[in-house]
All heavy atoms as an XYZ file, in Angstrom:
978
protein
N     101.260     80.945    104.728
C     101.681     81.693    105.904
C     102.269     83.067    105.494
O     102.258     83.984    106.325
C     102.739     80.882    106.682
C     102.102     79.689    107.419
S     103.151     78.616    108.384
C     104.604     79.411    108.619
N     102.735     83.176    104.286
C     103.300     84.425    103.800
C     102.253     85.514    103.761
O     102.558     86.696    103.913
C     103.985     84.266    102.458
C     105.217     83.373    102.418
C     105.636     83.182    100.969
C     106.310     83.964    103.223
N     101.018     85.133    103.526
C      99.969     86.139    103.385
C      99.333     86.565    104.713
O      98.599     87.538    104.761
C      98.843     85.624    102.442
O      98.256     84.493    103.011
N      99.658     85.861    105.830
C      99.046     86.133    107.103
C      99.228     87.625    107.534
O      98.246     88.226    107.988
C      99.592     85.206    108.157
O      99.301     83.877    107.763
C      98.994     85.497    109.535
N     100.406     88.239    107.432
C     100.527     89.651    107.802
C      99.594     90.549    107.059
O      99.088     91.523    107.610
C     101.964     89.971    107.537
C     102.672     88.676    107.485
C     101.721     87.666    107.007
N      99.377     90.202    105.772
C      98.477     91.080    104.964
C      97.018     90.913    105.443
O      96.261     91.918    105.500
C      98.582     90.699    103.504
C      99.991     90.957    102.966
C     100.887     89.898    102.760
C     100.397     92.279    102.649
C     102.128     90.128    102.295
C     101.709     92.504    102.214
C     102.553     91.433    102.025
N      96.611     89.701    105.716
C      95.242     89.471    106.258
C      95.065     90.145    107.612
O      94.052     90.703    107.948
C      94.897     88.007    106.354
C      94.515     87.414    105.032
C      95.339     86.488    104.394
C      93.316     87.726    104.414
C      94.966     85.938    103.202
C      92.953     87.172    103.182
C      93.802     86.295    102.596
N      96.147     90.125    108.429
C      96.101     90.768    109.761
C      96.009     92.279    109.657
O      95.544     92.947    110.563
C      97.295     90.337    110.610
S      97.212     88.604    111.168
N      96.497     92.852    108.565
C      96.467     94.307    108.406
C      95.104     94.817    107.913
O      94.870     96.025    107.925
C      97.565     94.712    107.351
N      94.223     93.919    107.520
C      92.925     94.336    106.980
C      92.104     95.086    108.053
O      91.529     96.132    107.713
C      92.171     93.097    106.418
C      90.693     93.471    106.129
C      92.816     92.565    105.174
N      91.995     94.625    109.283
C      91.256     95.437    110.280
C      91.790     96.839    110.452
O      91.056     97.841    110.569
C      91.378     94.634    111.570
C      91.610     93.249    111.143
C      92.449     93.378    109.910
N      93.124     96.962    110.419
C      93.748     98.295    110.552
C      93.347     99.156    109.343
O      92.997    100.324    109.499
C      95.277     98.170    110.616
C      95.978     99.465    110.569
C      96.218    100.351    111.596
C      96.495    100.089    109.392
N      96.859    101.428    111.113
C      97.098    101.314    109.779
C      96.603     99.688    108.049
C      97.700    102.190    108.871
C      97.195    100.562    107.160
C      97.762    101.776    107.567
N      93.443     98.602    108.142
C      93.084     99.345    106.945
C      91.594     99.743    106.958
O      91.229    100.826    106.548
C      93.418     98.514    105.707
N      90.736     98.834    107.508
C      89.324     99.119    107.535
C      89.017    100.285    108.489
O      88.111    101.092    108.192
C      88.560     97.911    107.977
O      88.671     96.906    107.010
N      89.736    100.353    109.564
C      89.516    101.497    110.534
C      90.049    102.773    109.984
O      89.484    103.822    110.167
C      90.129    101.144    111.846
C      89.367    100.186    112.713
C      89.907    100.074    114.125
N      91.305     99.586    114.159
C      91.638     98.332    114.154
N      90.766     97.390    114.144
N      92.951     98.000    114.244
N      91.174    102.684    109.328
C      91.843    103.897    108.826
C      91.196    104.453    107.535
O      91.101    105.647    107.395
C      93.322    103.609    108.612
C      94.128    104.779    108.275
C      95.356    104.778    109.129
N      95.884    106.123    109.048
C      97.131    106.428    109.148
N      97.960    105.457    109.347
N      97.517    107.644    109.045
N      90.880    103.580    106.596
C      90.299    103.890    105.361
C      89.075    103.062    105.085
O      89.144    102.068    104.362
C      91.310    103.689    104.208
C      92.679    104.302    104.439
C      93.720    103.502    104.877
C      92.864    105.676    104.282
C      94.978    104.053    105.071
C      94.115    106.203    104.500
C      95.149    105.413    104.924
O      96.381    105.988    105.093
N      87.912    103.442    105.641
C      86.705    102.598    105.609
C      86.273    102.201    104.220
O      85.922    101.078    104.015
C      85.647    103.428    106.295
C      86.381    104.410    107.112
C      87.664    104.704    106.421
N      86.275    103.106    103.283
C      85.858    102.785    101.914
C      86.720    101.731    101.278
O      86.204    100.740    100.699
N      87.993    101.902    101.314
C      88.935    100.997    100.697
C      89.148     99.752    101.598
O      89.315     98.657    101.154
C      90.288    101.697    100.386
C      90.046    102.752     99.375
C      91.324    100.700     99.948
C      91.203    103.661     99.120
N      89.115    100.001    102.924
C      89.329     98.877    103.865
C      88.315     97.789    103.735
O      88.610     96.600    103.953
N      87.100     98.143    103.307
C      86.040     97.096    103.131
C      86.383     96.119    102.062
O      86.002     94.965    102.099
C      84.733     97.788    102.789
C      84.099     98.570    103.893
C      82.860     99.235    103.451
N      82.322    100.060    104.519
C      81.047    100.212    104.734
N      80.172     99.607    103.957
N      80.615    100.924    105.747
N      87.161     96.609    101.058
C      87.512     95.734     99.961
C      88.931     95.193    100.096
O      89.410     94.416     99.255
C      87.359     96.487     98.622
C      85.936     96.970     98.352
C      85.894     97.824     97.096
C      84.997     95.799     98.248
N      89.598     95.490    101.177
C      90.973     94.990    101.399
C      90.990     93.485    101.539
O      91.870     92.821    100.960
C      91.598     95.668    102.610
N      90.036     92.907    102.274
C      90.028     91.499    102.480
C      89.911     90.714    101.183
O      90.704     89.800    100.888
C      88.938     91.078    103.483
C      88.932     89.614    103.804
C      89.861     89.090    104.664
C      88.000     88.784    103.220
C      89.836     87.702    104.948
C      88.013     87.427    103.509
C      88.892     86.923    104.338
N      88.901     91.050    100.317
C      88.887     90.267     99.056
C      90.081     90.489     98.139
O      90.461     89.580     97.444
C      87.565     90.724     98.405
C      87.141     91.939     99.126
C      87.768     91.923    100.481
N      90.644     91.725     98.181
C      91.825     91.895     97.380
C      93.016     91.169     97.873
O      93.791     90.579     97.088
C      92.107     93.432     97.280
C      91.025     94.241     96.521
C      91.361     95.714     96.537
C      90.901     93.701     95.080
N      93.227     91.130     99.168
C      94.336     90.359     99.749
C      94.058     88.879     99.448
O      94.981     88.125     99.127
C      94.465     90.581    101.237
C      95.437     89.614    101.880
C      94.992     92.024    101.485
N      92.820     88.437     99.560
C      92.466     87.072     99.200
C      92.770     86.711     97.769
O      93.234     85.631     97.444
N      92.570     87.664     96.881
C      92.864     87.466     95.474
C      94.337     87.303     95.254
O      94.789     86.412     94.503
C      92.316     88.610     94.584
N      95.121     88.179     95.898
C      96.594     88.047     95.772
C      97.065     86.668     96.338
O      97.958     86.065     95.748
C      97.283     89.214     96.507
C      97.083     90.570     95.883
C      97.690     91.654     96.768
C      97.713     90.617     94.484
N      96.498     86.275     97.438
C      96.840     84.983     98.007
C      96.447     83.856     97.081
O      97.220     82.895     96.907
C      96.139     84.818     99.385
C      96.534     83.544    100.022
O      97.724     83.246    100.263
N      95.547     82.702    100.352
N      95.274     84.005     96.434
C      94.874     82.960     95.468
C      95.803     82.855     94.293
O      96.146     81.760     93.821
N      96.305     83.957     93.790
C      97.222     83.950     92.652
C      98.566     83.351     93.109
O      99.131     82.509     92.398
C      97.432     85.344     92.073
C      96.177     85.830     91.367
C      98.597     85.401     91.119
C      95.716     84.917     90.268
N      99.047     83.744     94.262
C     100.284     83.192     94.808
C     100.179     81.688     94.927
O     101.041     80.883     94.493
C     100.680     83.825     96.176
C     101.794     83.175     96.834
C     103.110     83.420     96.314
C     101.660     82.322     97.894
C     104.225     82.768     96.929
C     102.767     81.694     98.486
C     104.017     81.974     98.010
N      99.048     81.185     95.497
C      98.873     79.741     95.715
C      98.712     79.048     94.330
O      99.157     77.881     94.195
C      97.659     79.462     96.599
S      97.966     79.968     98.297
N      98.137     79.732     93.346
C      98.028     79.109     92.038
C      99.360     78.991     91.376
O      99.653     77.961     90.736
C      97.091     79.988     91.123
O      95.831     80.025     91.746
C      96.964     79.390     89.737
N     100.250     79.927     91.623
C     101.640     79.848     91.118
C     102.316     78.651     91.761
O     102.987     77.863     91.093
C     102.438     81.170     91.395
C     103.891     80.978     91.146
C     101.897     82.277     90.527
N     102.155     78.461     93.052
C     102.828     77.352     93.772
C     102.232     76.016     93.449
O     102.967     75.057     93.155
C     102.817     77.615     95.290
C     103.351     76.423     96.065
C     103.615     78.863     95.653
N     100.904     75.922     93.467
C     100.261     74.633     93.312
C      99.808     74.307     91.872
O      99.465     73.194     91.575
C      98.987     74.565     94.229
C      99.280     74.723     95.687
C      98.052     74.741     96.494
C     100.226     73.633     96.214
N      99.815     75.308     90.999
C      99.465     75.116     89.577
C      98.000     75.399     89.273
O      97.161     75.419     90.117
N      97.805     75.590     87.939
C      96.440     75.969     87.480
C      95.447     74.855     87.725
O      94.299     75.124     87.955
C      96.506     76.240     85.986
C      97.223     77.492     85.608
C      97.074     77.739     84.127
N      97.454     76.536     83.359
C      98.406     76.600     82.427
N      99.028     77.706     82.169
N      98.705     75.518     81.748
N      95.865     73.619     87.672
C      94.970     72.478     87.809
C      94.595     72.149     89.263
O      93.858     71.194     89.497
N      95.068     72.909     90.211
C      94.824     72.593     91.617
C      93.438     73.052     92.112
O      93.032     72.631     93.185
C      95.897     73.260     92.457
O      95.837     74.639     92.449
N      92.827     73.986     91.412
C      91.524     74.511     91.839
C      91.623     75.623     92.833
O      90.598     76.094     93.346
N      92.824     76.104     93.162
C      92.986     77.177     94.100
C      92.361     78.456     93.629
O      91.819     79.251     94.427
C      94.508     77.402     94.405
C      94.711     78.591     95.305
C      95.074     76.174     95.082
N      92.336     78.659     92.338
C      91.713     79.871     91.813
C      90.233     79.931     92.105
O      89.654     81.031     91.960
C      92.012     80.058     90.327
C      91.374     79.032     89.417
C      92.164     77.742     89.223
O      93.223     77.595     89.854
O      91.708     76.896     88.464
N      89.604     78.838     92.507
C      88.192     78.855     92.930
C      87.963     79.765     94.120
O      86.862     80.213     94.360
C      87.675     77.431     93.185
C      87.604     76.535     91.983
C      87.255     75.085     92.374
C      86.556     77.052     90.992
N      89.037     80.023     94.885
C      88.874     80.936     96.029
C      88.650     82.365     95.643
O      88.353     83.218     96.451
C      90.080     80.796     96.982
C      89.965     79.618     97.901
C      90.629     78.477     97.597
C      89.244     79.652     99.046
C      90.492     77.337     98.345
C      89.095     78.637     99.875
C      89.731     77.403     99.559
N      88.787     82.660     94.332
C      88.443     84.028     93.890
C      86.924     84.216     93.899
O      86.485     85.329     94.016
C      88.981     84.237     92.464
C      90.504     84.296     92.393
C      90.981     84.320     90.948
C      91.101     85.406     93.207
N      86.112     83.161     93.891
C      84.682     83.265     93.981
C      84.272     83.827     95.333
O      83.481     84.794     95.392
C      83.977     81.938     93.672
C      82.471     82.034     93.898
C      84.248     81.516     92.233
N      84.737     83.254     96.464
C      84.353     83.899     97.762
C      84.876     85.332     97.868
O      84.253     86.182     98.491
C      84.911     83.000     98.830
C      85.719     81.984     98.168
C      85.429     82.033     96.703
N      86.011     85.602     97.233
C      86.546     87.011     97.246
C      85.550     87.907     96.543
O      85.259     89.004     96.994
C      87.901     87.070     96.593
S      89.222     86.258     97.510
N      85.011     87.439     95.421
C      84.051     88.192     94.667
C      82.760     88.411     95.461
O      82.218     89.475     95.533
C      83.751     87.478     93.354
C      82.773     88.189     92.445
C      83.531     88.637     91.230
C      81.663     87.285     92.080
N      82.317     87.325     96.148
C      81.113     87.447     96.994
C      81.308     88.455     98.140
O      80.436     89.314     98.342
C      80.756     86.044     97.575
C      79.712     86.142     98.660
C      80.287     85.116     96.459
N      82.417     88.394     98.792
C      82.697     89.313     99.881
C      82.839     90.733     99.342
O      82.305     91.697     99.986
C      83.993     88.865    100.667
C      83.713     87.562    101.373
C      84.398     90.005    101.662
C      84.947     86.910    101.965
N      83.450     90.929     98.208
C      83.546     92.271     97.634
C      82.193     92.829     97.322
O      81.886     93.978     97.619
C      84.450     92.235     96.386
N      81.327     92.008     96.737
C      79.996     92.472     96.400
C      79.151     92.781     97.621
O      78.424     93.815     97.638
C      79.251     91.418     95.560
N      79.282     92.021     98.674
C      78.497     92.263     99.895
C      79.022     93.406    100.738
O      78.285     94.043    101.459
C      78.460     91.009    100.794
C      77.447     89.993    100.392
C      77.685     88.819     99.757
C      76.066     90.107    100.523
N      76.493     88.177     99.516
C      75.484     88.949     99.990
C      75.241     91.076    101.080
C      74.132     88.693    100.029
C      73.830     90.846    101.055
C      73.322     89.684    100.539
N      80.336     93.686    100.645
C      80.896     94.722    101.581
C      81.164     96.065    100.882
O      81.554     96.977    101.578
C      82.189     94.208    102.215
O      83.161     93.950    101.149
C      81.958     92.995    103.058
N      80.932     96.161     99.622
C      81.177     97.461     98.949
C      80.267     98.514     99.522
O      79.048     98.256     99.694
C      80.947     97.287     97.432
S      81.374     98.795     96.514
N      80.839     99.687     99.774
C      79.956    100.783    100.303
C      78.784    101.060     99.387
O      78.945    101.032     98.149
C      80.889    101.949    100.429
C      82.258    101.335    100.436
C      82.187    100.087     99.635
N      77.657    101.394     99.978
C      76.469    101.726     99.157
C      76.748    102.935     98.291
O      77.399    103.907     98.719
C      75.320    102.025    100.102
N      76.299    102.869     97.068
C      76.433    103.993     96.170
C      77.855    104.161     95.606
O      78.156    105.176     95.004
N      78.735    103.179     95.792
C      80.079    103.283     95.270
C      80.345    102.198     94.247
O      81.216    101.347     94.442
C      81.124    103.293     96.428
C      82.375    103.917     96.026
O      82.713    104.041     94.822
N      83.158    104.341     97.000
N      79.576    102.236     93.181
C      79.711    101.173     92.172
C      81.019    101.245     91.431
O      81.515    100.230     90.944
C      78.539    101.247     91.221
C      77.177    100.899     91.894
C      76.081    100.863     90.925
N      76.217     99.911     89.834
C      75.850     98.638     89.850
N      75.375     98.129     90.956
N      75.986     97.870     88.824
N      81.660    102.388     91.345
C      82.944    102.513     90.700
C      84.031    101.713     91.413
O      84.829    101.017     90.866
C      83.372    103.963     90.534
C      82.848    104.572     89.273
C      83.447    105.931     89.010
N      82.321    106.851     89.046
C      82.334    108.067     89.553
N      83.399    108.486     90.088
N      81.251    108.779     89.540
N      83.985    101.870     92.766
C      84.954    101.120     93.572
C      84.696     99.632     93.434
O      85.666     98.845     93.318
C      84.842    101.553     95.024
C      85.832    100.941     96.001
C      87.255    101.295     95.629
C      85.536    101.438     97.423
N      83.431     99.214     93.414
C      83.111     97.819     93.231
C      83.584     97.333     91.840
O      84.137     96.237     91.717
C      81.640     97.545     93.425
C      81.179     96.134     93.190
C      81.861     95.142     94.148
C      79.669     96.008     93.371
N      83.370     98.119     90.822
C      83.793     97.784     89.442
C      85.305     97.601     89.374
O      85.778     96.625     88.746
C      83.347     98.867     88.459
N      86.062     98.441     90.068
C      87.521     98.302     90.085
C      87.912     97.032     90.795
O      88.750     96.256     90.305
C      88.155     99.546     90.777
C      89.663     99.291     91.076
C      88.021    100.768     89.928
N      87.250     96.766     91.914
C      87.589     95.560     92.688
C      87.249     94.295     91.858
O      88.015     93.353     91.816
C      86.822     95.525     94.021
S      87.205     94.177     95.065
N      86.098     94.316     91.191
C      85.679     93.159     90.400
C      86.639     92.995     89.192
O      86.953     91.848     88.818
C      84.244     93.279     89.949
C      83.194     93.277     91.051
C      81.787     93.443     90.479
C      83.290     92.056     91.945
N      87.072     94.064     88.618
C      88.019     94.004     87.529
C      89.363     93.372     87.962
O      89.967     92.551     87.277
C      88.228     95.368     86.906
N      89.783     93.767     89.173
C      91.017     93.193     89.750
C      90.839     91.694     89.978
O      91.705     90.902     89.672
C      91.406     93.939     91.015
C      91.878     95.338     90.687
C      92.514     93.197     91.771
C      92.090     96.264     91.865
N      89.705     91.334     90.572
C      89.448     89.912     90.829
C      89.361     89.087     89.512
O      89.929     88.010     89.405
C      88.148     89.736     91.586
C      88.200     90.224     93.042
C      86.808     90.198     93.682
C      89.160     89.339     93.865
N      88.684     89.620     88.484
C      88.638     88.956     87.209
C      90.033     88.913     86.564
O      90.465     87.851     86.034
C      87.647     89.635     86.306
C      87.493     88.936     84.982
C      86.797     87.700     84.930
C      88.072     89.414     83.814
C      86.688     87.016     83.712
C      87.954     88.757     82.622
C      87.261     87.562     82.553
O      87.148     86.886     81.377
N      90.742     89.998     86.662
C      92.117     89.999     86.128
C      93.000     88.962     86.830
O      93.856     88.328     86.213
N      92.841     88.813     88.132
C      93.577     87.820     88.873
C      93.239     86.383     88.374
O      94.133     85.573     88.224
C      93.257     87.925     90.394
N      91.938     86.138     88.121
C      91.547     84.823     87.585
C      92.206     84.588     86.230
O      92.752     83.551     85.969
C      90.045     84.741     87.488
C      89.584     83.515     86.859
C      89.560     82.326     87.567
C      89.136     83.495     85.544
C      89.146     81.113     86.981
C      88.713     82.279     84.949
C      88.698     81.101     85.670
N      92.157     85.590     85.335
C      92.711     85.442     84.004
C      94.216     85.242     84.090
O      94.785     84.385     83.441
C      92.344     86.649     83.095
C      93.107     86.621     81.791
C      90.857     86.648     82.852
N      94.853     86.035     84.977
C      96.353     85.901     85.120
C      96.687     84.518     85.630
O      97.667     83.909     85.151
C      96.854     86.982     86.116
N      95.917     83.977     86.565
C      96.166     82.652     87.035
C      96.011     81.578     86.008
O      96.719     80.551     85.998
N      95.078     81.759     85.115
C      94.850     80.789     84.003
C      95.903     80.932     82.918
O      96.047     79.978     82.114
C      93.474     80.995     83.366
C      92.318     80.836     84.313
C      92.220     79.535     85.104
N      92.145     78.392     84.217
C      92.374     77.155     84.630
N      92.703     76.914     85.876
N      92.290     76.163     83.787
N      96.652     82.032     82.824
C      97.631     82.239     81.791
C      99.028     81.944     82.193
O      99.944     82.247     81.414
C      97.478     83.659     81.257
C      96.149     83.928     80.601
S      95.970     85.640     80.111
C      97.233     85.802     78.861
N      99.232     81.350     83.375
C     100.601     81.089     83.820
C     101.316     80.170     82.826
O     100.779     79.134     82.484
C     100.585     80.466     85.218
C     100.108     81.319     86.352
C     100.023     80.555     87.650
C     101.059     82.511     86.531
N     102.494     80.532     82.398
C     103.207     79.788     81.356
C     103.961     78.580     81.922
O     104.529     77.810     81.186
C     104.117     80.785     80.723
C     104.452     81.750     81.816
C     103.205     81.843     82.659
N     103.995     78.427     83.234
C     104.781     77.353     83.801
C     103.841     76.426     84.650
O     102.758     76.789     84.995
C     105.910     77.887     84.670
C     105.419     78.795     85.776
C     104.963     78.412     86.998
C     105.379     80.198     85.746
N     104.572     79.522     87.711
C     104.829     80.624     86.982
C     105.664     81.165     84.810
C     104.628     81.945     87.302
C     105.482     82.473     85.111
C     104.954     82.860     86.347
N     104.396     75.276     84.972
C     103.649     74.321     85.801
C     103.784     74.649     87.258
O     104.401     75.607     87.699
N     103.270     73.750     88.108
C     103.301     74.014     89.548
C     104.708     73.865     90.090
O     105.525     73.135     89.551
C     102.382     72.932     90.090
C     102.327     71.887     89.074
C     102.542     72.568     87.759
N     104.975     74.568     91.168
C     106.243     74.490     91.849
C     106.321     73.088     92.517
O     107.366     72.472     92.557
C     106.434     75.578     92.917
C     107.650     75.424     93.724
C     106.400     76.956     92.216
N     105.149     72.646     93.014
C     105.060     71.326     93.675
C     104.299     70.401     92.772
O     103.153     70.622     92.480
C     104.324     71.466     95.033
C     105.020     72.478     95.923
C     104.163     70.106     95.681
C     104.213     72.835     97.178
N     104.999     69.411     92.197
C     104.274     68.481     91.276
C     103.359     67.486     92.059
O     103.690     67.096     93.186
C     105.397     67.731     90.572
C     106.579     67.824     91.496
C     106.383     69.068     92.290
N     102.265     67.108     91.453
C     101.281     66.200     92.048
C     100.992     65.070     91.129
O     101.020     65.283     89.926
C      99.959     66.956     92.356
C     100.040     68.035     93.377
C     100.108     69.385     93.023
C     100.143     67.747     94.759
C     100.204     70.387     93.937
C     100.244     68.753     95.660
C     100.257     70.070     95.285
N     100.667     63.918     91.715
C     100.151     62.845     90.897
C      98.743     63.156     90.514
O      98.081     63.974     91.129
C     100.238     61.519     91.682
O      99.285     61.544     92.770
C     101.621     61.239     92.206
N      98.185     62.495     89.471
C      96.809     62.764     89.113
C      95.809     62.476     90.273
O      94.830     63.262     90.416
C      96.597     61.782     87.957
C      97.901     61.596     87.342
C      98.885     61.596     88.500
N      96.075     61.471     91.095
C      95.149     61.244     92.206
C      95.238     62.384     93.238
O      94.256     62.777     93.793
C      95.510     59.921     92.925
C      95.114     58.712     92.046
O      94.261     58.864     91.183
O      95.681     57.606     92.307
N      96.446     62.815     93.516
C      96.626     63.945     94.474
C      95.945     65.187     93.937
O      95.339     65.956     94.695
C      98.083     64.190     94.757
C      98.818     63.114     95.491
C     100.312     63.380     95.556
O     100.911     63.885     94.638
N     100.892     63.026     96.699
N      96.137     65.480     92.673
C      95.567     66.665     92.035
C      94.023     66.580     92.091
O      93.385     67.598     92.395
C      96.048     66.782     90.585
C      95.914     68.126     89.936
C      96.619     69.217     90.744
C      96.406     68.126     88.494
N      93.462     65.433     91.818
C      92.014     65.293     91.903
C      91.500     65.550     93.328
O      90.493     66.224     93.526
N      92.232     65.041     94.333
C      91.839     65.289     95.690
C      91.961     66.768     96.076
O      91.123     67.317     96.811
C      92.707     64.433     96.657
N      93.028     67.411     95.547
C      93.250     68.807     95.855
C      92.131     69.692     95.215
O      91.663     70.632     95.850
C      94.592     69.228     95.318
C      95.142     70.659     95.663
C      95.160     70.804     97.191
C      96.497     70.861     95.077
N      91.752     69.366     93.968
C      90.697     70.124     93.332
C      89.372     69.966     94.126
O      88.685     70.931     94.333
C      90.509     69.666     91.843
C      89.248     70.220     91.267
C      91.676     70.064     91.024
N      89.074     68.736     94.529
C      87.864     68.468     95.279
C      87.903     69.252     96.608
O      86.885     69.853     96.998
C      87.754     66.959     95.560
O      86.602     66.687     96.331
N      88.998     69.225     97.265
C      89.140     69.953     98.536
C      88.926     71.426     98.337
O      88.211     72.082     99.097
C      90.478     69.676     99.165
C      90.828     70.475    100.457
C      89.948     70.061    101.639
C      92.304     70.339    100.806
N      89.585     72.006     97.350
C      89.523     73.433     97.093
C      88.107     73.845     96.626
O      87.586     74.900     97.062
C      90.540     73.913     96.064
C      91.955     73.933     96.646
O      92.073     74.275     97.854
N      92.940     73.593     95.890
N      87.425     73.036     95.826
C      86.089     73.335     95.389
C      85.127     73.322     96.589
O      84.290     74.256     96.760
C      85.612     72.348     94.352
N      85.195     72.343     97.449
C      84.377     72.235     98.602
C      84.638     73.441     99.558
O      83.712     74.073    100.055
C      84.592     70.947     99.327
C      83.802     70.772    100.600
C      82.444     70.479    100.571
C      84.361     71.002    101.821
C      81.707     70.320    101.736
C      83.691     70.876    102.996
C      82.309     70.552    102.938
O      81.594     70.408    104.118
N      85.890     73.753     99.805
C      86.256     74.841    100.661
C      85.804     76.195    100.117
O      85.252     77.024    100.868
C      87.770     74.834    100.887
O      88.166     73.674    101.453
N      85.966     76.420     98.855
C      85.578     77.718     98.263
C      84.023     77.844     98.315
O      83.533     78.941     98.598
C      86.086     77.861     96.829
N      83.319     76.816     98.049
C      81.829     76.855     98.108
C      81.389     77.098     99.536
O      80.490     77.900     99.816
C      81.235     75.558     97.544
N      82.039     76.414    100.512
C      81.658     76.617    101.915
C      81.971     78.040    102.343
O      81.151     78.659    103.057
C      82.432     75.616    102.789
O      82.120     74.301    102.468
N      83.125     78.570    101.956
C      83.500     79.914    102.310
C      82.521     80.962    101.728
O      82.135     81.874    102.368
C      84.929     80.172    101.846
C      85.513     81.462    102.368
C      85.125     82.071    103.517
C      86.569     82.047    101.692
C      85.685     83.262    103.979
C      87.127     83.215    102.108
C      86.700     83.805    103.288
N      82.111     80.743    100.478
C      81.146     81.623     99.831
C      79.820     81.571    100.559
O      79.176     82.656    100.810
C      80.924     81.229     98.369
O      82.113     81.364     97.639
N      79.360     80.382    100.941
C      78.098     80.290    101.665
C      78.189     80.888    103.039
O      77.271     81.630    103.448
C      77.715     78.790    101.778
N      79.286     80.704    103.717
C      79.456     81.306    105.064
C      79.484     82.828    104.961
O      78.912     83.502    105.813
C      80.728     80.761    105.693
C      81.036     81.214    107.114
C      79.990     80.732    108.097
C      82.417     80.750    107.520
N      80.213     83.333    103.999
C      80.252     84.815    103.820
C      78.890     85.363    103.560
O      78.488     86.405    104.121
C      81.236     85.191    102.690
N      78.169     84.737    102.707
C      76.803     85.194    102.349
C      75.896     85.137    103.608
O      75.128     86.054    103.883
C      76.195     84.366    101.218
O      77.035     84.563    100.058
C      74.782     84.801    100.858
N      75.978     84.031    104.345
C      75.151     83.883    105.552
C      75.437     84.960    106.547
O      74.526     85.543    107.157
C      75.405     82.499    106.194
C      74.652     82.289    107.401
C      75.050     82.449    108.679
C      73.286     81.841    107.470
N      74.016     82.172    109.556
C      72.937     81.775    108.842
C      72.302     81.527    106.521
C      71.688     81.387    109.257
C      71.067     81.093    106.962
C      70.753     81.047    108.348
N      76.730     85.268    106.750
C      77.104     86.281    107.749
C      76.803     87.704    107.298
O      76.591     88.607    108.146
C      78.621     86.170    108.068
C      78.840     85.029    108.992
O      78.065     84.737    109.909
N      79.961     84.328    108.782
N      76.796     87.950    105.999
C      76.581     89.356    105.532
C      75.145     89.604    105.073
O      74.773     90.730    104.879
C      77.562     89.660    104.413
C      79.035     89.708    104.796
C      79.944     89.747    103.586
C      79.288     90.869    105.707
N      74.336     88.572    104.973
C      72.949     88.774    104.534
C      72.173     89.572    105.574
O      72.211     89.318    106.751
C      72.266     87.369    104.368
C      70.880     87.489    103.942
C      69.732     87.582    104.766
C      70.394     87.544    102.606
N      68.612     87.655    104.011
C      68.983     87.656    102.704
C      70.998     87.536    101.350
C      68.163     87.726    101.540
C      70.203     87.582    100.244
C      68.792     87.689    100.355
N      71.484     90.568    105.086
C      70.628     91.352    106.006
C      71.355     92.380    106.792
O      70.719     93.152    107.513
N      72.641     92.491    106.729
C      73.403     93.506    107.434
C      73.246     94.802    106.671
O      73.500     94.848    105.462
C      74.916     93.151    107.546
C      75.668     94.261    108.216
C      75.038     91.854    108.346
N      72.809     95.854    107.316
C      72.679     97.136    106.604
C      74.003     97.545    105.970
O      75.076     97.317    106.559
C      72.275     98.124    107.694
C      71.684     97.314    108.776
C      72.404     95.978    108.703
N      73.959     98.064    104.783
C      75.180     98.372    104.024
C      76.111     99.305    104.795
O      77.318     99.220    104.622
C      74.824     99.003    102.676
C      75.893     98.732    101.653
O      76.826     97.999    101.879
N      75.783     99.439    100.543
N      75.607    100.171    105.624
C      76.486    101.067    106.402
C      77.318    100.319    107.395
O      78.386    100.751    107.805
C      75.678    102.166    107.167
C      74.684    102.928    106.369
C      73.375    102.165    106.168
O      72.792    101.713    107.148
O      72.961    102.020    105.013
N      76.821     99.185    107.869
C      77.535     98.429    108.883
C      78.336     97.265    108.354
O      79.047     96.564    109.107
C      76.545     97.847    109.875
C      75.844     98.921    110.679
C      74.874     98.406    111.736
N      75.500     97.334    112.489
C      74.829     96.206    112.822
N      73.580     96.084    112.520
N      75.422     95.290    113.548
N      78.272     97.005    107.077
C      78.999     95.862    106.480
C      80.511     96.105    106.594
O      80.971     97.188    106.460
C      78.657     95.647    105.050
C      77.279     95.082    104.848
C      77.020     94.795    103.438
N      75.644     94.450    103.268
C      74.981     94.494    102.191
N      75.560     94.907    101.063
N      73.719     94.158    102.112
N      81.162     94.989    106.732
C      82.656     94.980    106.803
C      83.088     95.719    107.987
O      83.904     96.162    108.490
C      83.347     95.467    105.528
């Protein structure tokens, strides 16, 4: 719930700064993924949500702006690496059974989100994306 205001600000950023606004959603998603990884731990599978962020960034990047995409992808990759290097355990401890269920839920959700994003953005002219 802490990230909701940031996600709600994405449409405003997209209207005000179209080039950067297109990548605001995946970047906010990456920050949310890192925050959730800190709370739930590295073994929770939450960092898998960086994959749909990467898919959305690749699909919505303005045509001809590979530098902006490269920066966004570097941030997403850095977020993944940062999440894997956390020196502490989860804020909320889980039993092995709970952790297994959480990983399964997050993997299914991230895969579904990636597929849905691709389905919705496939064939949309690059000028109209995001």
